[in-house]
OpenMM code with the backbone's topology and positions (N, CA, C; nanometers):
from openmm import Vec3, app, unit

residues = "MET PRO VAL ASN LEU VAL ALA ASP ALA LEU SER LEU GLN ALA GLU ASP ILE ALA ILE SER ARG HIS GLU PRO LEU VAL ALA SER VAL GLY PHE PRO PHE VAL PHE VAL GLU LEU LYS ASP MET THR ALA LEU GLU ARG PRO LYS ILE ASN GLY ALA GLY PHE ASP SER LEU ALA ALA PHE LEU GLY SER PRO PHE GLN ALA LEU VAL TYR ILE TYR VAL ARG THR GLN ASP GLU VAL ASP ILE ARG ALA ARG MET PHE ALA PRO LEU SER GLY VAL PRO GLU ASP PRO ALA THR GLY SER ALA ALA CYS ALA VAL ALA GLY LEU GLN ALA SER LEU GLU SER ALA SER SER GLY SER PHE ALA TYR ARG ILE ALA GLN GLY VAL GLU MET GLY ARG PRO SER LEU LEU GLN THR ARG ALA GLU LYS VAL ASP SER ALA VAL PRO SER THR TRP VAL SER GLY THR CYS VAL MET VAL SER GLU GLY PHE ILE GLU VAL ASP ALA".split()
positions = [
    Vec3(0.0842, -0.1167, 0.0000),
    Vec3(0.0000, 0.0000, 0.0000),
    Vec3(0.0895, 0.1240, 0.0000),
    Vec3(0.0595, 0.2217, -0.0822),
    Vec3(0.1439, 0.3416, -0.0896),
    Vec3(0.1490, 0.4199, 0.0417),
    Vec3(0.2689, 0.4480, 0.0879),
    Vec3(0.2895, 0.5213, 0.2120),
    Vec3(0.2229, 0.6580, 0.2050),
    Vec3(0.2369, 0.7275, 0.0934),
    Vec3(0.1805, 0.8620, 0.0811),
    Vec3(0.0289, 0.8624, 0.0931),
    Vec3(-0.0364, 0.7577, 0.0486),
    Vec3(-0.1822, 0.7486, 0.0551),
    Vec3(-0.2289, 0.7466, 0.2009),
    Vec3(-0.1636, 0.6667, 0.2825),
    Vec3(-0.1987, 0.6574, 0.4242),
    Vec3(-0.1582, 0.7849, 0.4974),
    Vec3(-0.0409, 0.8360, 0.4686),
    Vec3(0.0054, 0.9592, 0.5330),
    Vec3(-0.0920, 1.0735, 0.5054),
    Vec3(-0.1385, 1.0849, 0.3821),
    Vec3(-0.2305, 1.1919, 0.3455),
    Vec3(-0.3638, 1.1796, 0.4203),
    Vec3(-0.4142, 1.0589, 0.4391),
    Vec3(-0.5414, 1.0391, 0.5087),
    Vec3(-0.5359, 1.0905, 0.6526),
    Vec3(-0.4175, 1.0880, 0.7127),
    Vec3(-0.4016, 1.1304, 0.8518),
    Vec3(-0.3222, 1.2594, 0.8672),
    Vec3(-0.3019, 1.3306, 0.7572),
    Vec3(-0.2280, 1.4571, 0.7586),
    Vec3(-0.0890, 1.4417, 0.8189),
    Vec3(-0.0237, 1.3303, 0.7870),
    Vec3(0.1130, 1.3043, 0.8317),
    Vec3(0.2085, 1.3185, 0.7145),
    Vec3(0.3373, 1.3179, 0.7441),
    Vec3(0.4398, 1.3159, 0.6415),
    Vec3(0.4788, 1.1705, 0.6158),
    Vec3(0.5177, 1.1390, 0.4959),
    Vec3(0.5616, 1.0024, 0.4647),
    Vec3(0.6768, 0.9615, 0.5561),
    Vec3(0.7590, 1.0574, 0.5966),
    Vec3(0.8728, 1.0283, 0.6834),
    Vec3(0.8308, 0.9863, 0.8239),
    Vec3(0.7052, 1.0127, 0.8621),
    Vec3(0.6553, 0.9716, 0.9934),
    Vec3(0.6305, 0.8215, 1.0006),
    Vec3(0.6205, 0.7575, 0.8852),
    Vec3(0.5848, 0.6159, 0.8783),
    Vec3(0.7105, 0.5299, 0.8747),
    Vec3(0.7158, 0.4345, 0.9658),
    Vec3(0.8281, 0.3407, 0.9713),
    Vec3(0.8007, 0.2275, 0.8732),
    Vec3(0.8982, 0.1960, 0.7899),
    Vec3(0.8786, 0.0870, 0.6932),
    Vec3(0.9856, -0.0210, 0.7053),
    Vec3(1.0701, -0.0132, 0.8077),
    Vec3(1.1781, -0.1113, 0.8198),
    Vec3(1.1257, -0.2513, 0.8527),
    Vec3(1.0194, -0.2611, 0.9291),
    Vec3(0.9624, -0.3932, 0.9624),
    Vec3(0.8508, -0.4329, 0.8671),
    Vec3(0.7675, -0.3354, 0.8282),
    Vec3(0.6630, -0.3611, 0.7291),
    Vec3(0.6114, -0.2287, 0.6755),
    Vec3(0.5713, -0.2291, 0.5512),
    Vec3(0.5050, -0.1129, 0.4930),
    Vec3(0.3588, -0.1152, 0.5363),
    Vec3(0.2842, -0.0070, 0.5172),
    Vec3(0.1416, -0.0118, 0.5490),
    Vec3(0.0775, -0.1319, 0.4784),
    Vec3(-0.0042, -0.2053, 0.5544),
    Vec3(-0.0638, -0.3265, 0.4990),
    Vec3(-0.1996, -0.3519, 0.5625),
    Vec3(-0.2770, -0.4355, 0.4966),
    Vec3(-0.4068, -0.4756, 0.5495),
    Vec3(-0.3905, -0.6113, 0.6157),
    Vec3(-0.4392, -0.6227, 0.7396),
    Vec3(-0.4378, -0.7491, 0.8127),
    Vec3(-0.5708, -0.7609, 0.8858),
    Vec3(-0.6050, -0.8839, 0.9216),
    Vec3(-0.7359, -0.9060, 0.9796),
    Vec3(-0.7409, -1.0331, 1.0618),
    Vec3(-0.8274, -1.0335, 1.1613),
    Vec3(-0.8682, -1.1559, 1.2299),
    Vec3(-1.0194, -1.1708, 1.2106),
    Vec3(-1.0677, -1.1132, 1.1024),
    Vec3(-1.2095, -1.1170, 1.0695),
    Vec3(-1.2580, -0.9855, 1.0110),
    Vec3(-1.2037, -0.8754, 1.0571),
    Vec3(-1.2399, -0.7425, 1.0088),
    Vec3(-1.1114, -0.6731, 0.9669),
    Vec3(-1.0967, -0.6323, 0.8412),
    Vec3(-0.9676, -0.5793, 0.7938),
    Vec3(-0.9362, -0.4373, 0.8415),
    Vec3(-0.8112, -0.4177, 0.8779),
    Vec3(-0.7601, -0.2862, 0.9156),
    Vec3(-0.6337, -0.2583, 0.8360),
    Vec3(-0.6077, -0.1319, 0.8090),
    Vec3(-0.4808, -0.0895, 0.7511),
    Vec3(-0.3879, -0.0627, 0.8684),
    Vec3(-0.2779, -0.1363, 0.8768),
    Vec3(-0.1828, -0.1209, 0.9858),
    Vec3(-0.0639, -0.0393, 0.9398),
    Vec3(-0.0317, 0.0626, 1.0208),
    Vec3(0.0758, 0.1544, 0.9886),
    Vec3(0.1602, 0.1761, 1.1131),
    Vec3(0.2863, 0.1364, 1.1050),
    Vec3(0.3772, 0.1633, 1.2165),
    Vec3(0.4376, 0.3017, 1.1973),
    Vec3(0.4352, 0.3813, 1.3031),
    Vec3(0.4944, 0.5140, 1.2984),
    Vec3(0.6303, 0.5122, 1.3661),
    Vec3(0.7125, 0.6114, 1.3324),
    Vec3(0.8504, 0.6155, 1.3817),
    Vec3(0.8629, 0.6514, 1.5283),
    Vec3(0.7713, 0.7371, 1.5801),
    Vec3(0.7868, 0.7809, 1.7188),
    Vec3(0.6551, 0.8323, 1.7750),
    Vec3(0.6563, 0.8600, 1.9051),
    Vec3(0.5367, 0.9075, 1.9744),
    Vec3(0.4905, 1.0440, 1.9232),
    Vec3(0.5825, 1.1259, 1.8816),
    Vec3(0.5444, 1.2562, 1.8282),
    Vec3(0.4551, 1.2392, 1.7061),
    Vec3(0.4896, 1.1460, 1.6198),
    Vec3(0.4072, 1.1194, 1.5015),
    Vec3(0.2713, 1.0634, 1.5423),
    Vec3(0.2658, 0.9816, 1.6469),
    Vec3(0.1396, 0.9239, 1.6926),
    Vec3(0.0449, 1.0314, 1.7465),
    Vec3(0.1005, 1.1377, 1.8010),
    Vec3(0.0189, 1.2447, 1.8595),
    Vec3(-0.0347, 1.3436, 1.7560),
    Vec3(0.0204, 1.3461, 1.6351),
    Vec3(-0.0107, 1.4486, 1.5360),
    Vec3(-0.1274, 1.4231, 1.4412),
    Vec3(-0.1725, 1.3023, 1.4163),
    Vec3(-0.2716, 1.2820, 1.3093),
    Vec3(-0.3973, 1.3669, 1.3228),
    Vec3(-0.4427, 1.4122, 1.2074),
    Vec3(-0.5706, 1.4817, 1.1938),
    Vec3(-0.6366, 1.4224, 1.0701),
    Vec3(-0.7625, 1.3889, 1.0834),
    Vec3(-0.8343, 1.3263, 0.9724),
    Vec3(-0.8436, 1.4221, 0.8549),
    Vec3(-0.8040, 1.3738, 0.7376),
    Vec3(-0.8165, 1.4466, 0.6119),
    Vec3(-0.9229, 1.3720, 0.5313),
    Vec3(-1.0421, 1.4296, 0.5227),
    Vec3(-1.1539, 1.3632, 0.4556),
    Vec3(-1.1230, 1.3220, 0.3130),
    Vec3(-1.0616, 1.4109, 0.2365),
    Vec3(-1.0273, 1.3782, 0.0977),
    Vec3(-0.9246, 1.2653, 0.0928),
    Vec3(-0.8326, 1.2642, 0.1879),
    Vec3(-0.7332, 1.1576, 0.1946),
    Vec3(-0.7970, 1.0237, 0.2263),
    Vec3(-0.8943, 1.0225, 0.3175),
    Vec3(-0.9645, 0.8973, 0.3479),
    Vec3(-1.0481, 0.8519, 0.2286),
    Vec3(-1.1055, 0.9459, 0.1541),
    Vec3(-1.1795, 0.9089, 0.0324),
    Vec3(-1.0864, 0.8406, -0.0680),
    Vec3(-0.9661, 0.8932, -0.0838),
    Vec3(-0.8688, 0.8315, -0.1747),
    Vec3(-0.8271, 0.6934, -0.1259),
    Vec3(-0.8085, 0.6796, 0.0047),
    Vec3(-0.7735, 0.5498, 0.0619),
    Vec3(-0.8862, 0.4494, 0.0383),
    Vec3(-1.0097, 0.4916, 0.0596),
    Vec3(-1.1250, 0.4033, 0.0378),
    Vec3(-1.1341, 0.3614, -0.1082),
    Vec3(-1.1081, 0.4537, -0.1993),
    Vec3(-1.1113, 0.4201, -0.3422),
    Vec3(-1.0029, 0.3174, -0.3746),
    Vec3(-0.8855, 0.3335, -0.3169),
    Vec3(-0.7767, 0.2386, -0.3387),
    Vec3(-0.8132, 0.1006, -0.2849),
    Vec3(-0.8774, 0.0973, -0.1672),
    Vec3(-0.9131, -0.0293, -0.1026),
    Vec3(-1.0406, -0.0905, -0.1590),
    Vec3(-1.1207, -0.0097, -0.2266),
    Vec3(-1.2427, -0.0613, -0.2885),
    Vec3(-1.3703, -0.0409, -0.2096),
    Vec3(-1.3604, 0.0177, -0.0895),
    Vec3(-1.4806, 0.0381, -0.0084),
    Vec3(-1.4503, 0.1340, 0.1060),
    Vec3(-1.5461, 0.2224, 0.1401),
    Vec3(-1.5242, 0.3092, 0.2559),
    Vec3(-1.5196, 0.2299, 0.3858),
    Vec3(-1.5805, 0.1116, 0.3875),
    Vec3(-1.5820, 0.0296, 0.5079),
    Vec3(-1.4510, -0.0459, 0.5286),
    Vec3(-1.3592, -0.0366, 0.4337),
    Vec3(-1.2268, -0.0953, 0.4506),
    Vec3(-1.1232, 0.0092, 0.4886),
    Vec3(-1.1638, 0.1355, 0.4948),
    Vec3(-1.0709, 0.2437, 0.5288),
    Vec3(-1.0660, 0.2617, 0.6802),
    Vec3(-1.0221, 0.1567, 0.7495),
    Vec3(-1.0053, 0.1569, 0.8941),
    Vec3(-0.8553, 0.1570, 0.9195),
    Vec3(-0.8032, 0.2654, 0.9739),
    Vec3(-0.6583, 0.2809, 0.9859),
    Vec3(-0.6149, 0.2734, 1.1316),
    Vec3(-0.5270, 0.1782, 1.1580),
    Vec3(-0.4731, 0.1548, 1.2923),
    Vec3(-0.3256, 0.1921, 1.2872),
    Vec3(-0.2921, 0.3002, 1.3555),
    Vec3(-0.1528, 0.3436, 1.3608),
    Vec3(-0.0961, 0.3077, 1.4968),
    Vec3(0.0325, 0.2753, 1.4991),
    Vec3(0.0912, 0.2354, 1.6263),
    Vec3(0.2403, 0.2657, 1.6301),
    Vec3(0.2898, 0.2705, 1.7543),
    Vec3(0.4322, 0.2858, 1.7814),
    Vec3(0.4689, 0.1773, 1.8815),
    Vec3(0.5771, 0.1066, 1.8555),
    Vec3(0.6283, 0.0107, 1.9538),
    Vec3(0.7023, 0.0901, 2.0605),
    Vec3(0.6754, 0.0593, 2.1864),
    Vec3(0.7347, 0.1343, 2.2965),
    Vec3(0.8114, 0.0404, 2.3887),
    Vec3(0.8832, 0.0989, 2.4797),
    Vec3(0.9573, 0.0202, 2.5780),
    Vec3(0.9329, 0.0772, 2.7162),
    Vec3(0.8068, 0.1105, 2.7436),
    Vec3(0.7740, 0.1603, 2.8769),
    Vec3(0.6725, 0.0655, 2.9400),
    Vec3(0.5670, 0.1162, 3.0011),
    Vec3(0.4716, 0.0292, 3.0694),
    Vec3(0.3857, -0.0530, 2.9739),
    Vec3(0.3848, -0.0186, 2.8463),
    Vec3(0.3146, -0.0966, 2.7439),
    Vec3(0.4116, -0.1277, 2.6304),
    Vec3(0.3720, -0.2214, 2.5461),
    Vec3(0.4560, -0.2589, 2.4315),
    Vec3(0.4205, -0.1797, 2.3071),
    Vec3(0.2941, -0.1368, 2.2989),
    Vec3(0.2444, -0.0667, 2.1804),
    Vec3(0.1519, 0.0446, 2.2254),
    Vec3(0.1663, 0.1627, 2.1638),
    Vec3(0.0693, 0.2717, 2.1779),
    Vec3(0.0016, 0.2843, 2.0432),
    Vec3(-0.1310, 0.2938, 2.0440),
    Vec3(-0.2048, 0.2882, 1.9178),
    Vec3(-0.3213, 0.3861, 1.9123),
    Vec3(-0.3650, 0.4110, 1.7893),
    Vec3(-0.4864, 0.4876, 1.7614),
    Vec3(-0.5553, 0.4232, 1.6420),
    Vec3(-0.6887, 0.4303, 1.6389),
    Vec3(-0.7631, 0.3737, 1.5260),
    Vec3(-0.8631, 0.4769, 1.4756),
    Vec3(-0.8599, 0.4997, 1.3437),
    Vec3(-0.9460, 0.5973, 1.2786),
    Vec3(-1.0315, 0.5283, 1.1724),
    Vec3(-1.1617, 0.5580, 1.1726),
    Vec3(-1.2535, 0.5051, 1.0712),
    Vec3(-1.3624, 0.6077, 1.0422),
    Vec3(-1.3248, 0.7275, 0.9975),
    Vec3(-1.4244, 0.8336, 0.9800),
    Vec3(-1.5304, 0.8021, 0.8743),
    Vec3(-1.4981, 0.7230, 0.7753),
    Vec3(-1.5965, 0.6906, 0.6718),
    Vec3(-1.6974, 0.5876, 0.7202),
    Vec3(-1.6706, 0.5272, 0.8347),
    Vec3(-1.7641, 0.4330, 0.8978),
    Vec3(-1.8333, 0.4977, 1.0181),
    Vec3(-1.8165, 0.6287, 1.0338),
    Vec3(-1.8811, 0.7000, 1.1434),
    Vec3(-1.8055, 0.6963, 1.2749),
    Vec3(-1.6789, 0.6539, 1.2720),
    Vec3(-1.5978, 0.6468, 1.3934),
    Vec3(-1.4724, 0.7318, 1.3712),
    Vec3(-1.4788, 0.8595, 1.4083),
    Vec3(-1.3592, 0.9425, 1.3880),
    Vec3(-1.2358, 0.8799, 1.4541),
    Vec3(-1.2509, 0.8378, 1.5815),
    Vec3(-1.1424, 0.7673, 1.6508),
    Vec3(-1.2044, 0.6765, 1.7552),
    Vec3(-1.1471, 0.5572, 1.7698),
    Vec3(-1.1979, 0.4578, 1.8642),
    Vec3(-1.1001, 0.4445, 1.9804),
    Vec3(-1.1490, 0.4459, 2.1053),
    Vec3(-1.0579, 0.4366, 2.2188),
    Vec3(-1.0054, 0.2956, 2.2483),
    Vec3(-1.0729, 0.1928, 2.1990),
    Vec3(-1.0281, 0.0550, 2.2228),
    Vec3(-1.0851, -0.0326, 2.1121),
    Vec3(-0.9980, -0.0922, 2.0327),
    Vec3(-1.0420, -0.1711, 1.9181),
    Vec3(-0.9879, -0.3128, 1.9332),
    Vec3(-1.0675, -0.3995, 1.9934),
    Vec3(-1.0233, -0.5355, 2.0216),
    Vec3(-0.9853, -0.6139, 1.8985),
    Vec3(-1.0646, -0.6039, 1.7919),
    Vec3(-1.0329, -0.6806, 1.6706),
    Vec3(-0.9026, -0.6337, 1.6078),
    Vec3(-0.8749, -0.5036, 1.6135),
    Vec3(-0.7476, -0.4526, 1.5611),
    Vec3(-0.6319, -0.4930, 1.6518),
    Vec3(-0.6556, -0.4946, 1.7832),
    Vec3(-0.5508, -0.5356, 1.8766),
    Vec3(-0.5121, -0.6809, 1.8529),
    Vec3(-0.6114, -0.7673, 1.8285),
    Vec3(-0.5805, -0.9084, 1.7964),
    Vec3(-0.4974, -0.9174, 1.6690),
    Vec3(-0.5371, -0.8414, 1.5682),
    Vec3(-0.4652, -0.8466, 1.4410),
    Vec3(-0.3236, -0.7912, 1.4537),
    Vec3(-0.3052, -0.6818, 1.5297),
    Vec3(-0.1697, -0.6276, 1.5432),
    Vec3(-0.0832, -0.7224, 1.6256),
    Vec3(-0.1432, -0.7941, 1.7206),
    Vec3(-0.0661, -0.8947, 1.7957),
    Vec3(-0.0200, -1.0049, 1.7007),
    Vec3(-0.1088, -1.0480, 1.6123),
    Vec3(-0.0699, -1.1490, 1.5138),
    Vec3(0.0378, -1.0984, 1.4202),
    Vec3(0.0245, -0.9727, 1.3776),
    Vec3(0.1252, -0.9131, 1.2907),
    Vec3(0.2605, -0.9072, 1.3617),
    Vec3(0.2608, -0.8594, 1.4863),
    Vec3(0.3867, -0.8496, 1.5605),
    Vec3(0.4499, -0.9868, 1.5806),
    Vec3(0.3677, -1.0864, 1.6150),
    Vec3(0.4201, -1.2224, 1.6325),
    Vec3(0.4787, -1.2745, 1.5021),
    Vec3(0.4139, -1.2444, 1.3905),
    Vec3(0.4652, -1.2911, 1.2611),
    Vec3(0.6004, -1.2287, 1.2295),
    Vec3(0.6269, -1.1103, 1.2837),
    Vec3(0.7537, -1.0416, 1.2587),
    Vec3(0.8646, -1.0841, 1.3549),
    Vec3(0.8289, -1.1570, 1.4610),
    Vec3(0.9292, -1.2064, 1.5562),
    Vec3(1.0201, -1.3065, 1.4847),
    Vec3(1.1466, -1.3099, 1.5220),
    Vec3(1.2419, -1.3988, 1.4552),
    Vec3(1.2191, -1.5461, 1.4858),
    Vec3(1.1644, -1.5772, 1.6013),
    Vec3(1.1387, -1.7172, 1.6370),
    Vec3(1.0287, -1.7744, 1.5468),
    Vec3(1.0460, -1.8987, 1.5051),
    Vec3(0.9454, -1.9609, 1.4178),
    Vec3(0.8255, -2.0129, 1.4958),
    Vec3(0.8388, -2.0292, 1.6268),
    Vec3(0.7276, -2.0746, 1.7113),
    Vec3(0.7392, -2.0092, 1.8476),
    Vec3(0.6248, -1.9917, 1.9135),
    Vec3(0.6259, -1.9359, 2.0479),
    Vec3(0.4955, -1.8675, 2.0815),
    Vec3(0.4872, -1.8227, 2.2044),
    Vec3(0.3725, -1.7472, 2.2520),
    Vec3(0.4216, -1.6053, 2.2803),
    Vec3(0.3533, -1.5076, 2.2264),
    Vec3(0.3976, -1.3689, 2.2380),
    Vec3(0.2854, -1.2847, 2.2964),
    Vec3(0.3162, -1.2031, 2.3953),
    Vec3(0.2177, -1.1181, 2.4606),
    Vec3(0.2554, -0.9717, 2.4404),
    Vec3(0.1517, -0.8892, 2.4181),
    Vec3(0.1726, -0.7461, 2.3968),
    Vec3(0.0665, -0.6694, 2.4756),
    Vec3(0.1113, -0.5662, 2.5476),
    Vec3(0.0184, -0.4759, 2.6167),
    Vec3(0.0041, -0.3518, 2.5295),
    Vec3(-0.1205, -0.3168, 2.4983),
    Vec3(-0.1488, -0.2087, 2.4046),
    Vec3(-0.2296, -0.0993, 2.4741),
    Vec3(-0.1790, 0.0232, 2.4691),
    Vec3(-0.2519, 0.1399, 2.5183),
    Vec3(-0.3129, 0.2103, 2.3976),
    Vec3(-0.4411, 0.2357, 2.4051),
    Vec3(-0.5121, 0.3047, 2.2969),
    Vec3(-0.6089, 0.4040, 2.3605),
    Vec3(-0.6456, 0.5069, 2.2878),
    Vec3(-0.7420, 0.6048, 2.3371),
    Vec3(-0.6835, 0.7137, 2.4249),
    Vec3(-0.5533, 0.7107, 2.4473),
    Vec3(-0.4885, 0.8080, 2.5363),
    Vec3(-0.5054, 0.9494, 2.4824),
    Vec3(-0.4784, 0.9682, 2.3536),
    Vec3(-0.4804, 1.1025, 2.2938),
    Vec3(-0.6207, 1.1626, 2.2910),
    Vec3(-0.7231, 1.0794, 2.2946),
    Vec3(-0.8603, 1.1305, 2.2919),
    Vec3(-0.9207, 1.1401, 2.4324),
    Vec3(-0.8390, 1.1163, 2.5361),
    Vec3(-0.8857, 1.1286, 2.6726),
    Vec3(-0.9691, 1.0114, 2.7218),
    Vec3(-0.9634, 0.8974, 2.6516),
    Vec3(-1.0357, 0.7765, 2.6929),
    Vec3(-0.9395, 0.6578, 2.6903),
    Vec3(-0.8391, 0.6596, 2.7784),
    Vec3(-0.7355, 0.5564, 2.7740),
    Vec3(-0.7891, 0.4165, 2.8006),
    Vec3(-0.7368, 0.3231, 2.7260),
    Vec3(-0.7696, 0.1823, 2.7460),
    Vec3(-0.6402, 0.1028, 2.7478),
    Vec3(-0.6466, -0.0133, 2.8088),
    Vec3(-0.5336, -0.1045, 2.8099),
    Vec3(-0.5838, -0.2402, 2.7631),
    Vec3(-0.5304, -0.2852, 2.6521),
    Vec3(-0.5672, -0.4140, 2.5950),
    Vec3(-0.4483, -0.5073, 2.6100),
    Vec3(-0.4746, -0.6268, 2.6560),
    Vec3(-0.3700, -0.7270, 2.6682),
    Vec3(-0.3935, -0.8322, 2.5618),
    Vec3(-0.2907, -0.8578, 2.4817),
    Vec3(-0.3059, -0.9508, 2.3708),
    Vec3(-0.2030, -1.0626, 2.3803),
    Vec3(-0.2348, -1.1689, 2.3111),
    Vec3(-0.1426, -1.2824, 2.3026),
    Vec3(-0.1588, -1.3433, 2.1652),
    Vec3(-0.0491, -1.3897, 2.1096),
    Vec3(-0.0501, -1.4570, 1.9794),
    Vec3(0.0354, -1.5816, 1.9876),
    Vec3(-0.0140, -1.6884, 1.9301),
    Vec3(0.0614, -1.8137, 1.9208),
    Vec3(0.1183, -1.8249, 1.7801),
    Vec3(0.2440, -1.8620, 1.7716),
    Vec3(0.3097, -1.8796, 1.6430),
    Vec3(0.3610, -2.0231, 1.6357),
    Vec3(0.3236, -2.0928, 1.5294),
    Vec3(0.3617, -2.2323, 1.5108),
    Vec3(0.4166, -2.2488, 1.3692),
    Vec3(0.5405, -2.2931, 1.3588),
    Vec3(0.6036, -2.3129, 1.2270),
    Vec3(0.5882, -2.1906, 1.1369),
    Vec3(0.6173, -2.0740, 1.1914),
    Vec3(0.6168, -1.9449, 1.1214),
    Vec3(0.4778, -1.8944, 1.0830),
    Vec3(0.3727, -1.9603, 1.1287),
    Vec3(0.2360, -1.9127, 1.1035),
    Vec3(0.1737, -1.8741, 1.2378),
    Vec3(0.0798, -1.7811, 1.2342),
    Vec3(0.0115, -1.7365, 1.3557),
    Vec3(-0.1351, -1.7800, 1.3449),
    Vec3(-0.1680, -1.8969, 1.4013),
    Vec3(-0.3050, -1.9468, 1.3898),
    Vec3(-0.4025, -1.8912, 1.4932),
    Vec3(-0.3521, -1.8320, 1.6030),
    Vec3(-0.4412, -1.7894, 1.7111),
    Vec3(-0.3942, -1.6603, 1.7757),
    Vec3(-0.4918, -1.5737, 1.8052),
    Vec3(-0.4648, -1.4522, 1.8819),
    Vec3(-0.5772, -1.4339, 1.9838),
    Vec3(-0.5473, -1.3628, 2.0924),
    Vec3(-0.6449, -1.3361, 2.1976),
    Vec3(-0.6309, -1.1912, 2.2419),
    Vec3(-0.7409, -1.1361, 2.2927),
    Vec3(-0.7387, -1.0016, 2.3501),
    Vec3(-0.8233, -1.0019, 2.4768),
    Vec3(-0.7799, -0.9245, 2.5747),
    Vec3(-0.8584, -0.9051, 2.6963),
    Vec3(-0.8330, -0.7635, 2.7447),
    Vec3(-0.9128, -0.7211, 2.8384),
    Vec3(-0.8971, -0.5882, 2.8940),
    Vec3(-1.0212, -0.5513, 2.9715),
    Vec3(-1.0271, -0.4295, 3.0135),
    Vec3(-1.1432, -0.3804, 3.0855),
    Vec3(-1.2026, -0.2644, 3.0076),
    Vec3(-1.3264, -0.2339, 3.0382),
    Vec3(-1.3895, -0.1206, 2.9709),
    Vec3(-1.4703, -0.0408, 3.0708),
    Vec3(-1.5058, 0.0778, 3.0311),
    Vec3(-1.5873, 0.1668, 3.1114),
    Vec3(-1.7121, 0.1972, 3.0302),
    Vec3(-1.8286, 0.1779, 3.0904),
    Vec3(-1.9521, 0.2078, 3.0202),
    Vec3(-1.9607, 0.3586, 2.9967),
    Vec3(-1.9908, 0.3959, 2.8744),
    Vec3(-2.0033, 0.5379, 2.8429),
    Vec3(-2.1479, 0.5770, 2.8178),
    Vec3(-2.2352, 0.4791, 2.7992),
    Vec3(-2.3771, 0.5103, 2.7854),
    Vec3(-2.4583, 0.3818, 2.8001),
    Vec3(-2.5844, 0.3986, 2.8260),
    Vec3(-2.6766, 0.2866, 2.8265),
    Vec3(-2.8131, 0.3404, 2.7879),
    Vec3(-2.9014, 0.2520, 2.7501),
    Vec3(-3.0332, 0.2979, 2.7108),
    Vec3(-3.1298, 0.1819, 2.7016),
    Vec3(-3.2522, 0.2160, 2.6724),
    Vec3(-3.3579, 0.1169, 2.6600),
    Vec3(-3.4340, 0.1437, 2.5320),
    Vec3(-3.4831, 0.0392, 2.4713),
    Vec3(-3.5656, 0.0519, 2.3519),
    Vec3(-3.7026, -0.0061, 2.3830),
    Vec3(-3.8057, 0.0704, 2.3583),
    Vec3(-3.9417, 0.0196, 2.3748),
    Vec3(-3.9955, -0.0160, 2.2377),
    Vec3(-4.0518, -0.1332, 2.2296),
    Vec3(-4.1100, -0.1788, 2.1052),
    Vec3(-4.2596, -0.1960, 2.1257),
    Vec3(-4.3371, -0.1275, 2.0462),
    Vec3(-4.4817, -0.1427, 2.0527),
    Vec3(-4.5197, -0.2656, 1.9724),
    Vec3(-4.5947, -0.3546, 2.0342),
    Vec3(-4.6336, -0.4780, 1.9658),
    Vec3(-4.7621, -0.4614, 1.8878),
] * unit.nanometer
topology = app.Topology()
chain = topology.addChain("A")
for resn in residues:
    res = topology.addResidue(resn, chain)
    for name in ("N", "CA", "C"):
        topology.addAtom(name, app.Element.getBySymbol(name[0]), res)
């Protein structure tokens, strides 16, 4: 996937995107996301949705519902990954905790590990920049260089509730 296409959707510079481990790519554990590793925390803090850029990304991917962008930085502090997820064409400007993307990024990270088999765990912080921090704990199993299984867990905070009355 072209680096400039993803950078433009988030108002970033192409130089903000790290490509040494992988270029922007689509990965999924059922729901596809565009995964983009950024070079540093400063780049993670800067994105701003560019509507025209997301339209171009959706056209490239073939659907606005595939323009789900998960950006992340690998860290070496209390978490292993800091992340953000944007899906403005699906009505989600930014999501504070994306379990399906966390599972997929855990699988991606495990696939990039040098060991051909093993169990790999990653702690992911998401939602920090939007004031709704979450902590997702993930695990991926790698067997003979393939990643057949991933898991995610964490806690959540209810942000709303409601009732629906149906007239019979």
